[in-house]
C-alpha positions in Angstrom: 99.0 95.4 98.5 95.5 95.4 99.8 94.3 99.0 99.5 91.0 100.7 100.2 89.6 104.2 100.5 86.6 105.0 102.8 86.2 101.3 103.3 85.9 100.4 99.5 88.7 98.2 98.2 90.7 99.3 95.1 92.9 96.7 93.4 96.6 97.6 93.2 97.1 96.8 89.5 99.0 98.5 86.7 95.6 99.4 85.2 94.6 101.5 88.2 98.0 102.6 89.8 101.2 104.1 88.5 104.2 105.9 90.2 104.4 109.6 90.8 107.3 111.3 88.9 109.9 112.7 91.3 111.2 116.2 90.6 114.0 116.5 93.2 116.5 116.7 90.3 115.1 120.2 89.6 115.9 121.5 93.1 119.7 121.3 93.2 120.6 123.4 91.4 117.2 125.1 91.6 115.5 125.6 88.3 112.3 127.6 88.8 111.3 127.6 85.2 111.7 123.8 84.9 109.7 123.4 88.2 106.9 125.5 86.9 106.8 123.7 83.6 106.8 120.3 85.3 104.0 121.4 87.7 101.8 122.6 84.9 102.6 119.5 82.8 101.8 116.9 85.5 99.6 118.9 87.8 101.9 118.1 90.7 105.5 118.1 91.9 106.8 115.2 94.0 109.8 116.5 95.9 111.5 113.8 98.0 113.7 115.1 100.8 112.9 118.8 100.4 112.7 119.2 104.2 114.9 117.9 107.0 113.7 114.5 108.1 114.7 115.0 111.7 112.7 118.2 111.9 109.6 116.6 110.4 109.8 113.7 112.9 110.2 116.2 115.8 106.9 117.8 114.7 105.3 114.3 114.7 106.6 113.7 118.2 105.4 117.1 119.4 101.8 116.3 118.2 101.5 112.7 119.5 102.9 113.7 122.9 99.8 115.9 123.5 97.6 112.9 123.8 96.8 111.2 127.2 98.3 107.8 127.8 96.8 105.0 125.8 96.9 106.2 122.2 100.4 105.0 121.5 101.3 101.3 121.5 103.3 100.2 124.6 107.0 100.5 124.0 106.7 103.1 121.2 107.5 106.8 121.3 105.6 109.9 120.1 107.8 110.2 117.0 106.9 106.6 116.1 103.2 107.4 116.2 102.3 103.7 116.5 98.6 103.2 117.3 97.6 101.1 120.3 94.2 100.2 118.8 92.2 102.5 121.0 91.6 106.3 121.5 91.8 107.2 125.2 88.5 108.1 126.8 87.8 111.8 127.0 89.5 112.8 123.8 87.0 115.0 121.9 86.0 114.5 118.3 88.9 114.9 116.0 90.0 118.5 115.3 87.4 120.4 117.3 88.1 122.6 120.3 89.7 120.4 123.0 91.2 117.9 120.7 95.0 118.0 120.4 94.9 118.8 116.7 92.9 122.0 117.3 95.4 123.3 119.8 98.4 122.1 117.7 97.7 124.1 114.6 97.6 127.2 116.8 100.9 126.4 118.6 104.4 127.8 118.3 106.0 124.5 117.1 103.5 124.2 114.3 103.8 127.8 113.3 107.6 127.5 113.2 107.4 124.4 111.1 105.1 125.7 108.4 107.0 129.0 108.3 110.1 127.2 107.0 111.5 129.5 104.2 111.9 126.5 102.0 108.1 126.3 101.6 107.4 130.0 101.0 110.3 130.3 98.6 109.2 127.4 96.6 105.6 128.7 96.4 106.8 132.1 95.3 108.9 130.6 92.5 105.9 128.5 91.3 103.4 131.4 91.4 105.8 133.8 89.6 105.5 136.3 92.5 105.9 136.7 96.2 103.5 134.2 97.9 101.9 134.2 101.3 100.5 131.3 103.2 96.8 131.2 104.0 96.1 131.0 107.7 93.9 128.0 107.4 96.5 125.3 107.7 95.2 121.8 108.1 96.4 118.9 110.2 95.2 115.4 109.1 95.4 112.4 111.5 94.1 109.0 110.6 94.6 105.6 112.3 93.7 102.1 111.3 90.1 101.0 111.8 88.5 104.3 110.9 87.7 103.4 107.3 87.9 107.1 106.7 89.9 109.0 104.0 89.8 112.1 101.8 87.3 111.5 98.9 88.3 112.3 95.3 88.1 116.0 95.0 89.8 119.1 93.6 90.9 121.8 96.0 89.4 124.7 94.1 85.9 123.5 94.9 86.6 124.2 98.5 88.1 127.7 98.0 86.3 129.0 94.9 85.5 132.4 96.5 89.0 133.6 96.0 91.9 133.8 93.6 92.5 130.6 91.5 96.2 131.3 91.6 96.9 129.0 94.4 99.2 126.0 95.1 98.8 123.4 97.8 101.8 121.9 99.6 101.1 118.5 101.3 103.6 117.4 103.8 103.6 113.9 105.3 104.6 114.2 108.9 106.3 110.8 109.1 106.8 108.0 106.6 103.6 107.5 104.6 103.5 104.6 102.1 100.2 103.8 100.4 98.9 101.5 103.2 99.5 104.3 105.8 96.9 106.5 104.0 98.9 108.4 101.5 97.6 110.8 98.9 97.0 109.6 95.4 96.6 111.8 92.3 94.5 111.0 89.2 96.9 111.2 86.3 96.5 114.2 84.1 93.2 115.2 85.7 94.1 118.9 86.0 93.3 119.1 82.3 89.8 117.7 82.7 86.8 120.1 82.5 84.5 119.8 85.5 81.7 118.5 83.4 83.8 115.4 82.6 83.6 114.2 86.2 80.3 115.9 87.3 78.3 112.6 87.0 80.5 111.0 89.5 79.3 113.4 92.2 76.0 111.4 92.2 77.9 108.3 93.5 78.5 109.4 97.1 78.5 108.4 100.7 77.8 112.0 101.7 74.6 113.1 99.9 74.6 116.5 101.4 78.2 117.3 100.3 78.4 118.2 96.6 82.0 119.5 96.6 83.5 116.0 96.7 83.6 114.1 93.5 83.4 110.5 94.6 84.3 108.2 97.5 84.8 105.2 95.2 88.3 105.5 93.8 88.1 102.5 91.5 85.0 103.8 89.9 86.6 107.2 89.5 89.6 105.8 87.8 87.7 103.5 85.5 85.1 106.1 84.5 87.7 108.7 83.6 90.2 106.2 82.1 93.1 107.3 84.3 95.4 105.8 86.9 95.9 106.9 90.5 99.6 107.9 91.0 101.2 107.0 94.2 104.6 107.1 96.1 106.1 105.6 99.2 106.3 109.0 100.9 109.0 109.5 103.6 109.4 112.2 106.3 111.0 115.1 104.6 109.1 114.7 101.3 106.7 117.5 100.0 104.0 117.3 97.4 102.9 120.4 95.5 99.7 120.4 93.4 97.5 122.6 91.4 94.0 123.4 92.6 92.3 121.5 89.7 94.0 118.1 90.0 91.8 115.3 91.3 93.3 113.7 94.4 92.2 111.5 97.3 93.7 109.5 100.1 93.8 105.8 100.9 92.7 104.2 104.2 95.2 103.8 106.9 95.7 100.1 107.6 99.1 100.1 109.2 99.9 100.4 112.9 101.8 103.6 112.1 99.3 106.5 112.1 99.0 108.9 109.2 99.8 112.5 110.1 100.1 115.3 107.5 100.0 119.0 107.0 98.2 120.9 104.2 99.2 124.5 103.5 98.0 126.8 100.6 99.8 129.7 99.1 98.5 132.6 97.0 100.2 135.5 95.4 100.7 138.4 97.8 98.0 141.0 96.8 95.6 138.5 95.4 92.2 138.1 97.1 92.0 134.8 99.0 88.9 132.9 99.8 87.7 134.4 103.1 87.0 131.0 104.6 90.7 130.4 104.6 91.6 133.4 106.6 91.0 131.8 110.1 92.8 128.9 111.7 91.6 125.5 110.8 89.1 123.5 112.9 87.5 120.2 111.8 84.0 121.7 112.3 84.6 125.1 110.6 82.5 124.2 107.6 85.1 125.3 105.1 
């Protein structure tokens, strides 16, 4: 595979990439203690097929149907989410007021989807207590040609004004193999102290943003001596990860567009970061 992130190539070699460990075997029958142990051992849980595939694809179709004609390739449908190669004129900057993503995260279909009891029940089991979802729920949409992806980072750097007892659930809304812009996780990085990767923050394509670690995923892996873990994600899969694991995303280079949802859960009664108490917007600064 030819992979890149933020326009920088990263060789798909056994030295730099390895497979995520699936944990669906711990779901049926449900074994909360084993799920917690696996989460803290690996820093993540890869849960293939946790959600109903058809429901996930309906959400994909609901989102892409909000765009004016021209975004989708001729002959394809909204659930396919196949990029035509151009964004229709008049569509505002991604995720700001007026863009479909801004309205969608405030819509009834989106709220119904993220309120699936399977998600809150899982979060509660992992946090040893009843959990509640933070209102800032993020929708990510990438298409080929943008050369834009999530830089290597840890979630807690973006929500460090609240409780550290938080889990992230990342949901690909559609099939999402590596070339479609999937998330990748740096193996065992949840055990690294921040000072281990602090020097990488100086290698950046965003000098004014110190929360990201690095936009160069090959340099990050080689510097820290760890592999990026990946999977061929499918609609219905869910990733859970701890707030201290380093992760990033790859560039979308397929005709199929990358669409995903990020939700975060904290223990009920814990104090959340106040920046996460309002609905998401791409320009909210959080």
